[in-house]
PLY file of the C-alpha trace (Angstrom):
ply
format ascii 1.0
element vertex 232
property float x
property float y
property float z
element edge 231
property int vertex1
property int vertex2
end_header
17.85 -8.79 12.58
15.64 -9.14 9.53
15.05 -6.06 7.41
12.02 -5.58 5.26
12.00 -3.23 2.30
8.89 -3.09 0.15
7.46 -0.90 -2.54
3.67 -1.05 -2.60
1.81 1.15 -5.04
3.34 4.59 -4.75
4.61 4.12 -1.22
7.61 2.47 0.26
8.41 1.28 3.76
11.53 0.15 5.55
10.99 -2.12 8.57
13.71 -3.33 10.92
12.86 -6.06 13.43
14.48 -6.37 16.85
13.95 -9.38 19.12
13.78 -8.08 22.69
14.13 -9.80 26.08
13.41 -8.10 29.40
16.35 -8.98 31.71
16.79 -7.29 35.09
14.86 -4.26 33.98
16.78 -3.81 30.72
15.59 -4.56 27.16
18.27 -6.71 25.63
18.41 -7.60 21.95
19.14 -11.07 20.54
17.53 -13.74 18.48
17.95 -16.21 21.40
18.85 -15.84 25.11
22.32 -17.22 24.40
23.06 -14.11 22.30
22.16 -11.61 25.00
24.70 -9.33 26.64
24.39 -6.27 28.82
25.74 -3.91 26.13
23.28 -5.07 23.45
20.28 -2.98 24.46
17.38 -1.67 22.44
18.67 1.85 23.14
22.28 1.30 22.08
21.57 -0.80 18.99
18.41 0.84 17.66
16.91 3.85 19.41
20.04 5.93 19.87
21.33 5.39 16.30
17.91 6.16 14.91
17.63 9.33 16.96
21.04 10.46 15.69
20.02 9.81 12.07
16.72 11.68 12.52
18.55 14.72 13.88
21.01 14.67 11.00
18.33 14.22 8.34
15.89 17.00 9.31
13.37 14.73 11.05
13.64 11.63 8.83
15.52 8.40 9.07
16.35 8.64 5.39
16.42 12.10 3.75
13.54 12.05 1.28
13.36 8.31 1.78
10.69 5.81 2.79
8.70 5.63 5.97
10.41 3.75 8.79
8.95 1.17 11.19
10.76 -0.44 14.14
9.13 -3.82 14.78
9.83 -4.91 18.35
9.39 -8.68 18.70
8.80 -9.26 22.45
10.21 -12.63 23.63
9.50 -12.29 27.36
6.30 -11.62 29.29
4.23 -9.17 27.27
2.83 -7.11 30.17
6.11 -6.65 32.04
8.07 -5.96 28.88
5.59 -3.37 27.59
5.67 -1.39 30.86
9.47 -1.03 30.55
9.31 -0.41 26.78
6.65 2.30 27.16
8.78 4.22 29.65
11.80 3.86 27.39
10.03 5.03 24.28
8.77 8.16 26.07
12.37 9.38 26.16
12.44 9.36 22.34
9.06 11.08 21.75
10.60 13.70 19.48
11.09 11.08 16.77
8.31 8.58 17.46
4.83 8.40 16.08
2.43 8.80 18.99
-1.28 8.27 19.75
-2.90 10.62 22.23
-6.57 9.94 23.02
-6.96 8.34 19.60
-5.24 11.18 17.73
-2.21 10.12 15.70
0.87 12.32 15.31
3.16 10.74 12.71
6.88 11.26 13.09
10.08 9.70 11.75
9.82 6.28 13.41
6.74 4.20 14.01
7.03 1.42 16.62
4.97 -1.73 16.30
5.00 -4.48 18.94
4.97 -8.13 17.85
5.55 -11.42 19.61
4.15 -11.43 23.17
1.75 -8.49 22.93
0.06 -6.87 25.96
-3.12 -6.26 23.98
-5.38 -5.02 26.74
-2.83 -2.77 28.40
-1.72 -1.23 25.07
-5.29 -0.71 23.88
-6.22 1.02 27.16
-3.16 3.30 27.11
-4.49 6.80 26.30
-0.96 8.05 25.48
1.33 5.60 23.73
4.22 5.33 21.33
3.51 1.95 19.77
0.90 -0.05 17.90
0.40 -3.78 17.84
1.08 -6.35 15.14
-2.13 -8.35 14.60
-2.54 -11.95 13.49
-4.84 -13.46 10.87
-7.68 -14.14 13.39
-7.57 -10.36 14.15
-8.55 -9.43 10.61
-12.22 -8.90 11.46
-11.69 -7.50 14.91
-12.55 -3.92 14.05
-9.67 -2.55 16.09
-8.60 0.90 14.95
-5.80 1.23 12.44
-3.64 3.25 14.82
-3.76 0.40 17.35
-3.28 -2.44 14.84
-1.51 -1.07 11.79
-0.23 -4.44 10.61
-1.39 -8.03 10.20
1.44 -10.63 10.31
1.44 -14.37 10.50
3.37 -17.50 9.55
3.34 -18.25 5.87
2.35 -21.84 6.61
-1.00 -20.66 8.02
-1.86 -19.39 4.58
-0.31 -21.93 2.29
1.71 -25.14 2.36
3.21 -24.19 -1.01
6.94 -23.61 -0.75
7.52 -22.30 -4.30
7.92 -25.59 -6.15
5.65 -25.70 -9.16
2.65 -23.38 -9.55
0.86 -22.04 -6.42
-2.47 -23.84 -5.97
-5.29 -21.60 -7.09
-7.29 -21.98 -3.89
-4.31 -20.87 -1.81
-3.58 -17.99 -4.19
-7.20 -16.83 -3.83
-6.96 -17.11 -0.05
-3.81 -15.01 0.05
-5.33 -12.28 -2.11
-8.49 -12.16 0.00
-6.42 -11.71 3.15
-4.58 -8.80 1.55
-7.82 -7.30 0.28
-9.50 -7.48 3.70
-6.46 -6.01 5.48
-6.08 -3.14 3.03
-9.78 -2.36 3.34
-9.14 -1.73 7.05
-5.99 0.32 6.32
-3.55 -2.33 7.53
-0.29 -3.60 6.04
0.34 -7.29 5.58
3.45 -9.42 6.09
4.33 -13.10 6.53
7.27 -14.70 8.25
8.91 -18.11 7.74
8.75 -17.76 3.94
11.62 -19.48 2.07
14.74 -17.32 2.63
17.56 -19.44 1.16
18.69 -18.52 -2.34
16.62 -20.68 -4.67
14.09 -20.51 -7.49
11.45 -21.51 -4.95
12.16 -18.43 -2.82
11.83 -16.18 -5.86
8.53 -17.82 -6.78
7.07 -17.19 -3.32
8.33 -13.59 -3.32
6.69 -13.09 -6.73
3.31 -14.38 -5.48
3.55 -12.11 -2.38
4.31 -9.05 -4.47
1.63 -9.78 -7.04
-0.97 -10.34 -4.31
-0.15 -6.88 -2.86
1.53 -8.06 0.32
3.13 -4.88 1.71
6.17 -6.22 3.57
8.52 -8.94 2.43
10.99 -10.02 5.09
14.49 -11.31 4.37
17.80 -11.93 6.12
19.43 -11.96 2.67
19.22 -8.28 1.92
21.21 -8.49 -1.31
18.89 -11.17 -2.60
15.80 -9.14 -1.84
17.31 -6.02 -3.40
18.13 -7.90 -6.57
14.57 -9.32 -6.70
12.90 -5.92 -6.22
15.13 -3.59 -8.23
17.59 -5.80 -10.13
21.30 -6.45 -9.60
0 1
1 2
2 3
3 4
4 5
5 6
6 7
7 8
8 9
9 10
10 11
11 12
12 13
13 14
14 15
15 16
16 17
17 18
18 19
19 20
20 21
21 22
22 23
23 24
24 25
25 26
26 27
27 28
28 29
29 30
30 31
31 32
32 33
33 34
34 35
35 36
36 37
37 38
38 39
39 40
40 41
41 42
42 43
43 44
44 45
45 46
46 47
47 48
48 49
49 50
50 51
51 52
52 53
53 54
54 55
55 56
56 57
57 58
58 59
59 60
60 61
61 62
62 63
63 64
64 65
65 66
66 67
67 68
68 69
69 70
70 71
71 72
72 73
73 74
74 75
75 76
76 77
77 78
78 79
79 80
80 81
81 82
82 83
83 84
84 85
85 86
86 87
87 88
88 89
89 90
90 91
91 92
92 93
93 94
94 95
95 96
96 97
97 98
98 99
99 100
100 101
101 102
102 103
103 104
104 105
105 106
106 107
107 108
108 109
109 110
110 111
111 112
112 113
113 114
114 115
115 116
116 117
117 118
118 119
119 120
120 121
121 122
122 123
123 124
124 125
125 126
126 127
127 128
128 129
129 130
130 131
131 132
132 133
133 134
134 135
135 136
136 137
137 138
138 139
139 140
140 141
141 142
142 143
143 144
144 145
145 146
146 147
147 148
148 149
149 150
150 151
151 152
152 153
153 154
154 155
155 156
156 157
157 158
158 159
159 160
160 161
161 162
162 163
163 164
164 165
165 166
166 167
167 168
168 169
169 170
170 171
171 172
172 173
173 174
174 175
175 176
176 177
177 178
178 179
179 180
180 181
181 182
182 183
183 184
184 185
185 186
186 187
187 188
188 189
189 190
190 191
191 192
192 193
193 194
194 195
195 196
196 197
197 198
198 199
199 200
200 201
201 202
202 203
203 204
204 205
205 206
206 207
207 208
208 209
209 210
210 211
211 212
212 213
213 214
214 215
215 216
216 217
217 218
218 219
219 220
220 221
221 222
222 223
223 224
224 225
225 226
226 227
227 228
228 229
229 230
230 231
């Protein structure tokens, strides 16, 4: 699905997002239910290939490359899906960042759960292999960074500006305050549903996001994002 590649300060992250449905005890990947098939599992499409890369690259997804996050967007019941996901992730503990009694052990791949999130169950889990993707109302929650490493929300909840003309100053100030507050708590920031079709408006929005310090810029058009970030 969408891939996010962002350079922020002196650090870089790569994030790949997988939409996941729990079907008959299996975690199937697809943007909609109509795309699901028994052979398109989270293991076969993501976890197994990542594990192979980590073994080949001395414990990293990319040799000498950026940190890697697997964002699992849960489309079915959060509680039921997390219980299956948690058992599945335990089989890949050699490559996954883990939290044991509040102590974080960083490894090659960090998993973050978005979509339908089993907040209470995940927060109470003393031994886990995933954090949770927060929303804008969670900014002041005080949850620990290892539990909520990211804040994500729809772009329209921050601004109605779509890139045509200058961004309104009040909305620019709001965006920058959100980033400032998130960074003060050690969290990364991303927005979805930003313009993603090739256009000057898309480039204008991306520019505002980057200048505000937004950590993760999502795109389905990887070539377009690469050209924007590093040139053709």
